N, CA, C and O atoms as a Maestro MAE file, in Angstrom:
{
 s_m_m2io_version
 :::
 2.0.0
}

f_m_ct {
 s_m_title
 :::
 protein
 m_atom[344] {
  # First column is atom index #
  i_m_mmod_type
  r_m_x_coord
  r_m_y_coord
  r_m_z_coord
  i_m_residue_number
  s_m_chain_name
  s_m_pdb_residue_name
  s_m_pdb_atom_name
  i_m_atomic_number
  :::
  1 25 102.539 72.752 106.032 1 A "MET " " N  " 7
  2 3 103.836 72.155 106.375 1 A "MET " " CA " 6
  3 2 104.708 73.656 106.167 1 A "MET " " C  " 6
  4 15 105.805 73.609 106.724 1 A "MET " " O  " 8
  5 25 104.487 74.647 105.639 2 A "ILE " " N  " 7
  6 3 105.067 75.563 105.273 2 A "ILE " " CA " 6
  7 2 105.743 76.273 106.411 2 A "ILE " " C  " 6
  8 15 106.896 76.481 106.788 2 A "ILE " " O  " 8
  9 25 104.310 76.601 106.858 3 A "ASP " " N  " 7
  10 3 103.877 77.122 108.565 3 A "ASP " " CA " 6
  11 2 104.938 76.373 109.459 3 A "ASP " " C  " 6
  12 15 105.450 76.970 110.406 3 A "ASP " " O  " 8
  13 25 105.180 75.425 109.247 4 A "GLY " " N  " 7
  14 3 105.602 74.827 110.443 4 A "GLY " " CA " 6
  15 2 107.474 74.845 110.247 4 A "GLY " " C  " 6
  16 15 108.366 74.855 111.096 4 A "GLY " " O  " 8
  17 25 107.510 74.843 108.776 5 A "PHE " " N  " 7
  18 3 109.271 75.435 108.550 5 A "PHE " " CA " 6
  19 2 109.276 76.882 109.381 5 A "PHE " " C  " 6
  20 15 110.049 77.213 110.280 5 A "PHE " " O  " 8
  21 25 108.091 77.697 108.758 6 A "ASP " " N  " 7
  22 3 108.452 78.956 109.112 6 A "ASP " " CA " 6
  23 2 108.621 79.436 110.686 6 A "ASP " " C  " 6
  24 15 109.424 80.263 111.119 6 A "ASP " " O  " 8
  25 25 107.601 78.652 111.439 7 A "ALA " " N  " 7
  26 3 107.845 78.742 112.823 7 A "ALA " " CA " 6
  27 2 109.134 78.419 113.169 7 A "ALA " " C  " 6
  28 15 109.796 79.146 113.910 7 A "ALA " " O  " 8
  29 25 109.658 77.137 112.583 8 A "ALA " " N  " 7
  30 3 110.887 76.478 113.462 8 A "ALA " " CA " 6
  31 2 111.938 77.306 112.823 8 A "ALA " " C  " 6
  32 15 112.790 77.685 113.626 8 A "ALA " " O  " 8
  33 25 112.128 77.728 111.476 9 A "LEU " " N  " 7
  34 3 113.426 78.933 111.540 9 A "LEU " " CA " 6
  35 2 113.317 79.583 112.156 9 A "LEU " " C  " 6
  36 15 114.336 79.772 112.820 9 A "LEU " " O  " 8
  37 25 111.877 80.650 112.586 10 A "SER " " N  " 7
  38 3 111.889 82.067 113.364 10 A "SER " " CA " 6
  39 2 112.572 81.285 114.829 10 A "SER " " C  " 6
  40 15 112.975 82.141 115.617 10 A "SER " " O  " 8
  41 25 112.725 80.173 115.213 11 A "HIS " " N  " 7
  42 3 113.041 79.952 116.387 11 A "HIS " " CA " 6
  43 2 114.307 79.229 116.624 11 A "HIS " " C  " 6
  44 15 114.667 78.720 117.685 11 A "HIS " " O  " 8
  45 25 114.873 79.249 115.603 12 A "GLY " " N  " 7
  46 3 116.084 79.366 115.608 12 A "GLY " " CA " 6
  47 2 116.854 78.012 115.028 12 A "GLY " " C  " 6
  48 15 118.074 78.022 114.863 12 A "GLY " " O  " 8
  49 25 116.207 77.088 114.794 13 A "ALA " " N  " 7
  50 3 116.204 75.368 113.812 13 A "ALA " " CA " 6
  51 2 117.058 76.043 112.287 13 A "ALA " " C  " 6
  52 15 116.218 76.323 111.432 13 A "ALA " " O  " 8
  53 25 118.352 76.301 111.886 14 A "THR " " N  " 7
  54 3 118.660 76.424 110.864 14 A "THR " " CA " 6
  55 2 118.835 75.358 110.385 14 A "THR " " C  " 6
  56 15 118.962 75.312 109.162 14 A "THR " " O  " 8
  57 25 118.885 74.470 110.946 15 A "CYS " " N  " 7
  58 3 119.592 72.849 110.009 15 A "CYS " " CA " 6
  59 2 118.556 72.198 109.597 15 A "CYS " " C  " 6
  60 15 118.538 70.968 109.613 15 A "CYS " " O  " 8
  61 25 117.203 73.175 109.025 16 A "ILE " " N  " 7
  62 3 116.270 72.940 108.287 16 A "ILE " " CA " 6
  63 2 116.054 73.513 107.022 16 A "ILE " " C  " 6
  64 15 115.217 73.242 106.160 16 A "ILE " " O  " 8
  65 25 117.055 74.448 107.062 17 A "GLU " " N  " 7
  66 3 116.873 75.554 106.011 17 A "GLU " " CA " 6
  67 2 117.116 75.127 104.881 17 A "GLU " " C  " 6
  68 15 116.403 75.595 103.994 17 A "GLU " " O  " 8
  69 25 118.181 74.104 104.467 18 A "PRO " " N  " 7
  70 3 117.973 74.015 103.083 18 A "PRO " " CA " 6
  71 2 117.113 72.736 102.646 18 A "PRO " " C  " 6
  72 15 116.980 72.294 101.505 18 A "PRO " " O  " 8
  73 25 116.621 72.305 103.712 19 A "LEU " " N  " 7
  74 3 115.228 71.580 103.281 19 A "LEU " " CA " 6
  75 2 114.105 72.352 102.810 19 A "LEU " " C  " 6
  76 15 113.499 72.176 101.753 19 A "LEU " " O  " 8
  77 25 113.842 73.383 103.854 20 A "TYR " " N  " 7
  78 3 113.017 74.228 103.475 20 A "TYR " " CA " 6
  79 2 112.863 75.222 102.098 20 A "TYR " " C  " 6
  80 15 111.795 75.566 101.593 20 A "TYR " " O  " 8
  81 25 114.448 75.643 101.561 21 A "ARG " " N  " 7
  82 3 114.602 75.866 100.596 21 A "ARG " " CA " 6
  83 2 114.333 75.179 99.303 21 A "ARG " " C  " 6
  84 15 113.988 75.693 98.239 21 A "ARG " " O  " 8
  85 25 114.545 73.957 99.573 22 A "GLN " " N  " 7
  86 3 114.069 72.934 98.588 22 A "GLN " " CA " 6
  87 2 112.928 72.412 98.176 22 A "GLN " " C  " 6
  88 15 112.683 72.126 97.004 22 A "GLN " " O  " 8
  89 25 111.992 72.227 99.359 23 A "LEU " " N  " 7
  90 3 110.733 72.248 99.061 23 A "LEU " " CA " 6
  91 2 109.999 73.571 98.502 23 A "LEU " " C  " 6
  92 15 109.039 73.220 97.816 23 A "LEU " " O  " 8
  93 25 110.102 74.697 98.552 24 A "LEU " " N  " 7
  94 3 109.844 76.037 98.505 24 A "LEU " " CA " 6
  95 2 110.001 76.274 96.926 24 A "LEU " " C  " 6
  96 15 109.085 76.738 96.249 24 A "LEU " " O  " 8
  97 25 110.931 76.004 96.539 25 A "GLY " " N  " 7
  98 3 111.781 75.784 95.088 25 A "GLY " " CA " 6
  99 2 111.200 74.714 94.246 25 A "GLY " " C  " 6
  100 15 111.205 74.739 93.015 25 A "GLY " " O  " 8
  101 25 110.701 73.774 94.976 26 A "VAL " " N  " 7
  102 3 110.009 72.929 94.048 26 A "VAL " " CA " 6
  103 2 108.252 73.422 93.631 26 A "VAL " " C  " 6
  104 15 107.552 73.267 92.630 26 A "VAL " " O  " 8
  105 25 108.067 73.992 94.815 27 A "LEU " " N  " 7
  106 3 106.430 74.202 94.613 27 A "LEU " " CA " 6
  107 2 106.567 75.786 94.008 27 A "LEU " " C  " 6
  108 15 105.448 76.283 93.875 27 A "LEU " " O  " 8
  109 25 107.570 76.613 93.646 28 A "GLU " " N  " 7
  110 3 107.650 77.734 92.875 28 A "GLU " " CA " 6
  111 2 107.872 77.290 91.973 28 A "GLU " " C  " 6
  112 15 108.042 78.169 91.128 28 A "GLU " " O  " 8
  113 25 107.986 76.364 91.596 29 A "SER " " N  " 7
  114 3 108.748 75.803 89.923 29 A "SER " " CA " 6
  115 2 107.165 75.166 89.336 29 A "SER " " C  " 6
  116 15 107.078 74.880 88.142 29 A "SER " " O  " 8
  117 25 106.144 75.004 90.115 30 A "GLU " " N  " 7
  118 3 104.654 74.228 90.064 30 A "GLU " " CA " 6
  119 2 103.505 75.526 89.776 30 A "GLU " " C  " 6
  120 15 102.361 75.351 89.357 30 A "GLU " " O  " 8
  121 25 104.105 76.803 90.102 31 A "GLY " " N  " 7
  122 3 103.092 77.862 90.451 31 A "GLY " " CA " 6
  123 2 102.767 78.616 91.854 31 A "GLY " " C  " 6
  124 15 101.802 79.362 92.027 31 A "GLY " " O  " 8
  125 25 103.739 78.288 92.813 32 A "LEU " " N  " 7
  126 3 103.210 78.869 93.889 32 A "LEU " " CA " 6
  127 2 104.155 80.087 93.974 32 A "LEU " " C  " 6
  128 15 105.257 80.177 93.432 32 A "LEU " " O  " 8
  129 25 103.359 81.281 94.974 33 A "GLU " " N  " 7
  130 3 104.039 82.400 94.863 33 A "GLU " " CA " 6
  131 2 103.704 82.561 96.319 33 A "GLU " " C  " 6
  132 15 102.558 82.423 96.747 33 A "GLU " " O  " 8
  133 25 105.026 82.941 97.267 34 A "ARG " " N  " 7
  134 3 104.649 83.663 98.508 34 A "ARG " " CA " 6
  135 2 104.205 84.847 98.267 34 A "ARG " " C  " 6
  136 15 104.505 85.275 97.152 34 A "ARG " " O  " 8
  137 25 103.350 85.794 99.190 35 A "LEU " " N  " 7
  138 3 102.851 87.219 98.759 35 A "LEU " " CA " 6
  139 2 103.758 87.766 100.047 35 A "LEU " " C  " 6
  140 15 103.482 87.319 101.161 35 A "LEU " " O  " 8
  141 25 104.614 88.530 99.930 36 A "ASP " " N  " 7
  142 3 105.443 89.354 100.812 36 A "ASP " " CA " 6
  143 2 105.180 90.877 100.505 36 A "ASP " " C  " 6
  144 15 105.637 91.529 99.566 36 A "ASP " " O  " 8
  145 25 104.169 91.378 101.713 37 A "PRO " " N  " 7
  146 3 104.135 92.361 101.263 37 A "PRO " " CA " 6
  147 2 104.427 93.554 102.069 37 A "PRO " " C  " 6
  148 15 104.079 94.667 101.674 37 A "PRO " " O  " 8
  149 25 105.138 93.354 103.337 38 A "LEU " " N  " 7
  150 3 105.248 94.450 104.067 38 A "LEU " " CA " 6
  151 2 106.180 95.628 103.054 38 A "LEU " " C  " 6
  152 15 107.037 95.605 102.171 38 A "LEU " " O  " 8
  153 25 105.492 96.475 103.725 39 A "GLY " " N  " 7
  154 3 105.880 97.991 103.158 39 A "GLY " " CA " 6
  155 2 105.168 98.347 102.168 39 A "GLY " " C  " 6
  156 15 105.314 99.512 101.798 39 A "GLY " " O  " 8
  157 25 104.178 97.470 101.428 40 A "LYS " " N  " 7
  158 3 103.398 97.489 100.472 40 A "LYS " " CA " 6
  159 2 102.110 98.064 100.696 40 A "LYS " " C  " 6
  160 15 101.645 97.973 101.833 40 A "LYS " " O  " 8
  161 25 101.347 98.734 99.656 41 A "PRO " " N  " 7
  162 3 99.990 99.303 100.369 41 A "PRO " " CA " 6
  163 2 98.933 98.020 100.471 41 A "PRO " " C  " 6
  164 15 98.987 97.120 99.633 41 A "PRO " " O  " 8
  165 25 98.180 98.008 101.320 42 A "PHE " " N  " 7
  166 3 97.319 97.702 101.652 42 A "PHE " " CA " 6
  167 2 96.254 96.592 100.596 42 A "PHE " " C  " 6
  168 15 95.400 97.222 99.972 42 A "PHE " " O  " 8
  169 25 96.252 95.656 100.457 43 A "ASP " " N  " 7
  170 3 95.281 95.097 99.272 43 A "ASP " " CA " 6
  171 2 94.172 94.143 99.782 43 A "ASP " " C  " 6
  172 15 94.390 92.934 99.861 43 A "ASP " " O  " 8
  173 25 93.265 94.560 100.045 44 A "PRO " " N  " 7
  174 3 92.440 93.468 100.913 44 A "PRO " " CA " 6
  175 2 91.869 92.111 99.510 44 A "PRO " " C  " 6
  176 15 90.868 91.451 99.788 44 A "PRO " " O  " 8
  177 25 92.374 91.921 98.536 45 A "ASN " " N  " 7
  178 3 92.184 90.702 98.037 45 A "ASN " " CA " 6
  179 2 93.021 90.293 97.718 45 A "ASN " " C  " 6
  180 15 92.996 89.701 96.639 45 A "ASN " " O  " 8
  181 25 94.330 90.382 98.529 46 A "GLU " " N  " 7
  182 3 95.390 89.813 99.199 46 A "GLU " " CA " 6
  183 2 95.897 89.758 100.594 46 A "GLU " " C  " 6
  184 15 96.887 89.135 100.976 46 A "GLU " " O  " 8
  185 25 95.264 90.334 101.155 47 A "HIS " " N  " 7
  186 3 95.970 90.756 102.717 47 A "HIS " " CA " 6
  187 2 94.815 90.617 103.704 47 A "HIS " " C  " 6
  188 15 93.720 90.950 103.251 47 A "HIS " " O  " 8
  189 25 94.840 90.297 104.649 48 A "ASP " " N  " 7
  190 3 93.495 90.306 105.787 48 A "ASP " " CA " 6
  191 2 94.363 91.234 107.025 48 A "ASP " " C  " 6
  192 15 95.414 90.981 107.614 48 A "ASP " " O  " 8
  193 25 93.689 92.067 107.090 49 A "ALA " " N  " 7
  194 3 94.470 93.142 108.126 49 A "ALA " " CA " 6
  195 2 93.707 92.435 109.249 49 A "ALA " " C  " 6
  196 15 92.506 92.177 109.330 49 A "ALA " " O  " 8
  197 25 95.061 92.103 110.385 50 A "VAL " " N  " 7
  198 3 93.784 91.723 112.103 50 A "VAL " " CA " 6
  199 2 94.890 92.610 113.100 50 A "VAL " " C  " 6
  200 15 95.258 92.466 114.266 50 A "VAL " " O  " 8
  201 25 95.219 93.606 112.007 51 A "ALA " " N  " 7
  202 3 96.094 94.611 113.540 51 A "ALA " " CA " 6
  203 2 95.954 95.790 112.564 51 A "ALA " " C  " 6
  204 15 96.084 95.827 111.340 51 A "ALA " " O  " 8
  205 25 95.573 96.986 113.695 52 A "HIS " " N  " 7
  206 3 96.056 98.269 112.675 52 A "HIS " " CA " 6
  207 2 96.528 99.502 113.785 52 A "HIS " " C  " 6
  208 15 96.041 99.740 114.890 52 A "HIS " " O  " 8
  209 25 97.511 100.102 113.165 53 A "GLU " " N  " 7
  210 3 97.711 101.101 113.831 53 A "GLU " " CA " 6
  211 2 97.742 102.869 113.056 53 A "GLU " " C  " 6
  212 15 98.166 103.395 112.027 53 A "GLU " " O  " 8
  213 25 97.118 103.212 114.117 54 A "GLU " " N  " 7
  214 3 97.508 105.317 113.488 54 A "GLU " " CA " 6
  215 2 98.610 105.652 112.761 54 A "GLU " " C  " 6
  216 15 99.781 105.362 113.005 54 A "GLU " " O  " 8
  217 25 98.088 106.388 111.699 55 A "GLY " " N  " 7
  218 3 99.677 106.629 111.082 55 A "GLY " " CA " 6
  219 2 99.380 108.032 110.337 55 A "GLY " " C  " 6
  220 15 98.215 108.415 110.232 55 A "GLY " " O  " 8
  221 25 99.994 108.466 110.042 56 A "ASP " " N  " 7
  222 3 99.898 109.831 108.896 56 A "ASP " " CA " 6
  223 2 99.973 109.607 107.645 56 A "ASP " " C  " 6
  224 15 100.392 110.445 106.847 56 A "ASP " " O  " 8
  225 25 99.588 108.486 107.339 57 A "VAL " " N  " 7
  226 3 99.885 108.386 105.678 57 A "VAL " " CA " 6
  227 2 98.528 108.408 104.601 57 A "VAL " " C  " 6
  228 15 97.377 108.262 105.013 57 A "VAL " " O  " 8
  229 25 98.874 108.615 103.170 58 A "ASP " " N  " 7
  230 3 97.945 108.528 102.128 58 A "ASP " " CA " 6
  231 2 97.046 107.206 102.083 58 A "ASP " " C  " 6
  232 15 95.830 107.023 102.045 58 A "ASP " " O  " 8
  233 25 98.050 106.444 102.102 59 A "GLN " " N  " 7
  234 3 97.232 104.737 101.805 59 A "GLN " " CA " 6
  235 2 98.022 103.965 102.745 59 A "GLN " " C  " 6
  236 15 99.211 104.086 103.037 59 A "GLN " " O  " 8
  237 25 97.007 103.018 103.232 60 A "PRO " " N  " 7
  238 3 97.515 102.371 104.314 60 A "PRO " " CA " 6
  239 2 98.490 101.262 103.834 60 A "PRO " " C  " 6
  240 15 98.402 100.635 102.778 60 A "PRO " " O  " 8
  241 25 99.558 101.116 104.924 61 A "THR " " N  " 7
  242 3 100.530 100.558 104.426 61 A "THR " " CA " 6
  243 2 100.606 99.062 104.757 61 A "THR " " C  " 6
  244 15 99.861 99.018 105.737 61 A "THR " " O  " 8
  245 25 101.034 97.817 104.558 62 A "VAL " " N  " 7
  246 3 101.381 96.957 105.901 62 A "VAL " " CA " 6
  247 2 103.102 97.087 106.128 62 A "VAL " " C  " 6
  248 15 104.072 97.130 105.371 62 A "VAL " " O  " 8
  249 25 102.894 97.121 107.569 63 A "VAL " " N  " 7
  250 3 104.047 97.382 108.412 63 A "VAL " " CA " 6
  251 2 104.326 96.348 109.060 63 A "VAL " " C  " 6
  252 15 105.355 96.559 109.702 63 A "VAL " " O  " 8
  253 25 103.724 94.789 109.308 64 A "GLU " " N  " 7
  254 3 104.425 94.073 109.885 64 A "GLU " " CA " 6
  255 2 103.286 92.318 109.162 64 A "GLU " " C  " 6
  256 15 102.066 92.232 109.301 64 A "GLU " " O  " 8
  257 25 104.040 91.386 108.573 65 A "VAL " " N  " 7
  258 3 103.383 90.287 108.267 65 A "VAL " " CA " 6
  259 2 103.226 89.216 109.419 65 A "VAL " " C  " 6
  260 15 104.208 88.642 109.889 65 A "VAL " " O  " 8
  261 25 102.112 89.013 109.789 66 A "MET " " N  " 7
  262 3 101.816 88.106 110.744 66 A "MET " " CA " 6
  263 2 102.008 86.229 110.581 66 A "MET " " C  " 6
  264 15 102.318 85.350 111.386 66 A "MET " " O  " 8
  265 25 101.580 86.231 108.862 67 A "ARG " " N  " 7
  266 3 101.569 84.905 108.306 67 A "ARG " " CA " 6
  267 2 101.720 85.026 107.379 67 A "ARG " " C  " 6
  268 15 101.077 86.028 107.064 67 A "ARG " " O  " 8
  269 25 102.266 84.599 106.458 68 A "ALA " " N  " 7
  270 3 102.602 84.145 104.757 68 A "ALA " " CA " 6
  271 2 101.594 84.283 104.372 68 A "ALA " " C  " 6
  272 15 100.658 84.120 105.155 68 A "ALA " " O  " 8
  273 25 101.386 84.573 103.264 69 A "GLY " " N  " 7
  274 3 100.082 84.584 101.959 69 A "GLY " " CA " 6
  275 2 100.135 83.945 100.761 69 A "GLY " " C  " 6
  276 15 101.125 84.526 100.317 69 A "GLY " " O  " 8
  277 25 99.895 83.372 100.110 70 A "TYR " " N  " 7
  278 3 100.145 82.609 99.056 70 A "TYR " " CA " 6
  279 2 99.500 82.307 97.750 70 A "TYR " " C  " 6
  280 15 98.399 81.757 97.774 70 A "TYR " " O  " 8
  281 25 99.971 82.556 96.788 71 A "ARG " " N  " 7
  282 3 99.354 82.017 95.398 71 A "ARG " " CA " 6
  283 2 99.652 81.438 94.828 71 A "ARG " " C  " 6
  284 15 100.848 81.471 94.537 71 A "ARG " " O  " 8
  285 25 98.886 80.587 94.311 72 A "TRP " " N  " 7
  286 3 98.506 79.179 93.157 72 A "TRP " " CA " 6
  287 2 98.612 79.606 91.635 72 A "TRP " " C  " 6
  288 15 97.467 79.784 91.219 72 A "TRP " " O  " 8
  289 25 99.508 79.825 90.697 73 A "LYS " " N  " 7
  290 3 98.948 80.019 89.453 73 A "LYS " " CA " 6
  291 2 97.720 81.403 89.127 73 A "LYS " " C  " 6
  292 15 96.869 81.423 88.237 73 A "LYS " " O  " 8
  293 25 97.987 82.411 90.122 74 A "GLY " " N  " 7
  294 3 97.727 83.758 90.289 74 A "GLY " " CA " 6
  295 2 96.269 83.891 90.895 74 A "GLY " " C  " 6
  296 15 95.430 84.779 91.042 74 A "GLY " " O  " 8
  297 25 96.372 82.887 91.097 75 A "ARG " " N  " 7
  298 3 94.451 82.499 92.557 75 A "ARG " " CA " 6
  299 2 95.326 82.448 94.016 75 A "ARG " " C  " 6
  300 15 96.078 81.627 94.542 75 A "ARG " " O  " 8
  301 25 94.809 83.773 94.363 76 A "VAL " " N  " 7
  302 3 95.065 83.511 95.974 76 A "VAL " " CA " 6
  303 2 94.848 82.338 96.966 76 A "VAL " " C  " 6
  304 15 93.794 82.519 97.577 76 A "VAL " " O  " 8
  305 25 95.523 81.124 97.361 77 A "LEU " " N  " 7
  306 3 95.152 80.488 98.133 77 A "LEU " " CA " 6
  307 2 94.907 80.701 99.268 77 A "LEU " " C  " 6
  308 15 93.960 80.072 99.740 77 A "LEU " " O  " 8
  309 25 95.850 81.921 100.399 78 A "ARG " " N  " 7
  310 3 95.546 82.462 101.485 78 A "ARG " " CA " 6
  311 2 96.290 83.694 101.498 78 A "ARG " " C  " 6
  312 15 97.510 83.835 101.409 78 A "ARG " " O  " 8
  313 25 95.290 84.671 101.636 79 A "PRO " " N  " 7
  314 3 95.909 86.335 102.225 79 A "PRO " " CA " 6
  315 2 96.713 86.072 103.201 79 A "PRO " " C  " 6
  316 15 96.614 85.225 104.089 79 A "PRO " " O  " 8
  317 25 97.974 87.281 102.873 80 A "ALA " " N  " 7
  318 3 98.567 87.317 104.180 80 A "ALA " " CA " 6
  319 2 97.839 87.915 105.416 80 A "ALA " " C  " 6
  320 15 96.984 88.741 105.096 80 A "ALA " " O  " 8
  321 25 97.979 87.683 106.842 81 A "MET " " N  " 7
  322 3 98.141 87.991 107.710 81 A "MET " " CA " 6
  323 2 98.680 89.434 108.360 81 A "MET " " C  " 6
  324 15 99.780 89.627 108.878 81 A "MET " " O  " 8
  325 25 97.923 90.098 108.238 82 A "VAL " " N  " 7
  326 3 99.379 91.639 108.787 82 A "VAL " " CA " 6
  327 2 98.551 92.949 109.158 82 A "VAL " " C  " 6
  328 15 97.410 93.367 108.962 82 A "VAL " " O  " 8
  329 25 99.495 93.302 109.679 83 A "LYS " " N  " 7
  330 3 99.219 94.407 110.638 83 A "LYS " " CA " 6
  331 2 99.415 96.178 109.575 83 A "LYS " " C  " 6
  332 15 100.495 96.524 109.096 83 A "LYS " " O  " 8
  333 25 98.429 96.803 109.474 84 A "VAL " " N  " 7
  334 3 97.837 97.890 108.819 84 A "VAL " " CA " 6
  335 2 98.772 98.931 109.273 84 A "VAL " " C  " 6
  336 15 99.367 98.552 110.281 84 A "VAL " " O  " 8
  337 25 99.152 100.252 108.840 85 A "ARG " " N  " 7
  338 3 99.431 101.493 109.174 85 A "ARG " " CA " 6
  339 2 98.384 102.412 108.216 85 A "ARG " " C  " 6
  340 15 98.341 102.478 106.988 85 A "ARG " " O  " 8
  341 25 97.529 103.116 109.260 86 A "GLY " " N  " 7
  342 3 97.247 104.275 108.316 86 A "GLY " " CA " 6
  343 2 95.453 103.973 107.947 86 A "GLY " " C  " 6
  344 15 94.843 104.729 107.191 86 A "GLY " " O  " 8
  :::
 }
 m_bond[343] {
  # First column is bond index #
  i_m_from
  i_m_to
  i_m_order
  :::
  1 1 2 1
  2 2 3 1
  3 3 4 2
  4 3 5 1
  5 5 6 1
  6 6 7 1
  7 7 8 2
  8 7 9 1
  9 9 10 1
  10 10 11 1
  11 11 12 2
  12 11 13 1
  13 13 14 1
  14 14 15 1
  15 15 16 2
  16 15 17 1
  17 17 18 1
  18 18 19 1
  19 19 20 2
  20 19 21 1
  21 21 22 1
  22 22 23 1
  23 23 24 2
  24 23 25 1
  25 25 26 1
  26 26 27 1
  27 27 28 2
  28 27 29 1
  29 29 30 1
  30 30 31 1
  31 31 32 2
  32 31 33 1
  33 33 34 1
  34 34 35 1
  35 35 36 2
  36 35 37 1
  37 37 38 1
  38 38 39 1
  39 39 40 2
  40 39 41 1
  41 41 42 1
  42 42 43 1
  43 43 44 2
  44 43 45 1
  45 45 46 1
  46 46 47 1
  47 47 48 2
  48 47 49 1
  49 49 50 1
  50 50 51 1
  51 51 52 2
  52 51 53 1
  53 53 54 1
  54 54 55 1
  55 55 56 2
  56 55 57 1
  57 57 58 1
  58 58 59 1
  59 59 60 2
  60 59 61 1
  61 61 62 1
  62 62 63 1
  63 63 64 2
  64 63 65 1
  65 65 66 1
  66 66 67 1
  67 67 68 2
  68 67 69 1
  69 69 70 1
  70 70 71 1
  71 71 72 2
  72 71 73 1
  73 73 74 1
  74 74 75 1
  75 75 76 2
  76 75 77 1
  77 77 78 1
  78 78 79 1
  79 79 80 2
  80 79 81 1
  81 81 82 1
  82 82 83 1
  83 83 84 2
  84 83 85 1
  85 85 86 1
  86 86 87 1
  87 87 88 2
  88 87 89 1
  89 89 90 1
  90 90 91 1
  91 91 92 2
  92 91 93 1
  93 93 94 1
  94 94 95 1
  95 95 96 2
  96 95 97 1
  97 97 98 1
  98 98 99 1
  99 99 100 2
  100 99 101 1
  101 101 102 1
  102 102 103 1
  103 103 104 2
  104 103 105 1
  105 105 106 1
  106 106 107 1
  107 107 108 2
  108 107 109 1
  109 109 110 1
  110 110 111 1
  111 111 112 2
  112 111 113 1
  113 113 114 1
  114 114 115 1
  115 115 116 2
  116 115 117 1
  117 117 118 1
  118 118 119 1
  119 119 120 2
  120 119 121 1
  121 121 122 1
  122 122 123 1
  123 123 124 2
  124 123 125 1
  125 125 126 1
  126 126 127 1
  127 127 128 2
  128 127 129 1
  129 129 130 1
  130 130 131 1
  131 131 132 2
  132 131 133 1
  133 133 134 1
  134 134 135 1
  135 135 136 2
  136 135 137 1
  137 137 138 1
  138 138 139 1
  139 139 140 2
  140 139 141 1
  141 141 142 1
  142 142 143 1
  143 143 144 2
  144 143 145 1
  145 145 146 1
  146 146 147 1
  147 147 148 2
  148 147 149 1
  149 149 150 1
  150 150 151 1
  151 151 152 2
  152 151 153 1
  153 153 154 1
  154 154 155 1
  155 155 156 2
  156 155 157 1
  157 157 158 1
  158 158 159 1
  159 159 160 2
  160 159 161 1
  161 161 162 1
  162 162 163 1
  163 163 164 2
  164 163 165 1
  165 165 166 1
  166 166 167 1
  167 167 168 2
  168 167 169 1
  169 169 170 1
  170 170 171 1
  171 171 172 2
  172 171 173 1
  173 173 174 1
  174 174 175 1
  175 175 176 2
  176 175 177 1
  177 177 178 1
  178 178 179 1
  179 179 180 2
  180 179 181 1
  181 181 182 1
  182 182 183 1
  183 183 184 2
  184 183 185 1
  185 185 186 1
  186 186 187 1
  187 187 188 2
  188 187 189 1
  189 189 190 1
  190 190 191 1
  191 191 192 2
  192 191 193 1
  193 193 194 1
  194 194 195 1
  195 195 196 2
  196 195 197 1
  197 197 198 1
  198 198 199 1
  199 199 200 2
  200 199 201 1
  201 201 202 1
  202 202 203 1
  203 203 204 2
  204 203 205 1
  205 205 206 1
  206 206 207 1
  207 207 208 2
  208 207 209 1
  209 209 210 1
  210 210 211 1
  211 211 212 2
  212 211 213 1
  213 213 214 1
  214 214 215 1
  215 215 216 2
  216 215 217 1
  217 217 218 1
  218 218 219 1
  219 219 220 2
  220 219 221 1
  221 221 222 1
  222 222 223 1
  223 223 224 2
  224 223 225 1
  225 225 226 1
  226 226 227 1
  227 227 228 2
  228 227 229 1
  229 229 230 1
  230 230 231 1
  231 231 232 2
  232 231 233 1
  233 233 234 1
  234 234 235 1
  235 235 236 2
  236 235 237 1
  237 237 238 1
  238 238 239 1
  239 239 240 2
  240 239 241 1
  241 241 242 1
  242 242 243 1
  243 243 244 2
  244 243 245 1
  245 245 246 1
  246 246 247 1
  247 247 248 2
  248 247 249 1
  249 249 250 1
  250 250 251 1
  251 251 252 2
  252 251 253 1
  253 253 254 1
  254 254 255 1
  255 255 256 2
  256 255 257 1
  257 257 258 1
  258 258 259 1
  259 259 260 2
  260 259 261 1
  261 261 262 1
  262 262 263 1
  263 263 264 2
  264 263 265 1
  265 265 266 1
  266 266 267 1
  267 267 268 2
  268 267 269 1
  269 269 270 1
  270 270 271 1
  271 271 272 2
  272 271 273 1
  273 273 274 1
  274 274 275 1
  275 275 276 2
  276 275 277 1
  277 277 278 1
  278 278 279 1
  279 279 280 2
  280 279 281 1
  281 281 282 1
  282 282 283 1
  283 283 284 2
  284 283 285 1
  285 285 286 1
  286 286 287 1
  287 287 288 2
  288 287 289 1
  289 289 290 1
  290 290 291 1
  291 291 292 2
  292 291 293 1
  293 293 294 1
  294 294 295 1
  295 295 296 2
  296 295 297 1
  297 297 298 1
  298 298 299 1
  299 299 300 2
  300 299 301 1
  301 301 302 1
  302 302 303 1
  303 303 304 2
  304 303 305 1
  305 305 306 1
  306 306 307 1
  307 307 308 2
  308 307 309 1
  309 309 310 1
  310 310 311 1
  311 311 312 2
  312 311 313 1
  313 313 314 1
  314 314 315 1
  315 315 316 2
  316 315 317 1
  317 317 318 1
  318 318 319 1
  319 319 320 2
  320 319 321 1
  321 321 322 1
  322 322 323 1
  323 323 324 2
  324 323 325 1
  325 325 326 1
  326 326 327 1
  327 327 328 2
  328 327 329 1
  329 329 330 1
  330 330 331 1
  331 331 332 2
  332 331 333 1
  333 333 334 1
  334 334 335 1
  335 335 336 2
  336 335 337 1
  337 337 338 1
  338 338 339 1
  339 339 340 2
  340 339 341 1
  341 341 342 1
  342 342 343 1
  343 343 344 2
  :::
 }
}
């Protein structure tokens, strides 16, 4: 359901944003945490690298998030689908 909201918002359906924020607020108050790894070091425990680009970096870094990941009360429910540089 959250992925559906994300897709609608990315296509300009801003009218659903208040409902989306309300849903996320309720889920977060119960223990849901959205994984936002953009610009952070790649962690195979929380990220699923589905694309890679060459880069001169010391540590592989997330450069694009293709699908959000989620953690529930500290446990990864779904890793974030990401593109990694390095």
